[in-house]
Steps between C-alpha positions, in 0.01 A plus 500: 500500500804295605422154649658431842634143537465344840809349654488145645187364658369836640119536511333821411420570856868472605589770233242758652724586804492880458219709644431789272243798528333612172436876503286737311600864398258762618534847370315769705463875444678693781258803460769730366514386142737217557471129561606270778590134415437230752541129483226301673536120589258293310589141578782305674589162347778240489716499186790359327751775405767439243760756396545537130769784478637776717731798431655744732513858371762762633382845412533835679663370811205255563458130437173372358406139420273396218373137538251294318327204646228245415250460775266188507196494715227234537141597401371799309615842573362788298790732423468796259794693370289793384329777714 
């Protein structure tokens, strides 16, 4: 993981200025053989958000943006990337 360097005399508390909501994916059967995906709020915390890279994609007359960020939060938050 890339280490983020603080600028100046900022404290960790002053970096945590963005309020983010952590969500969890729920997959429910729709009763007709398919599934419905739903995002449920798990926790809202203050975080420091640092952009790493971004690119804009023009394809089929639409514009999409892929961005990558590092998000720092205080404390322990259990995040799983598997189902």
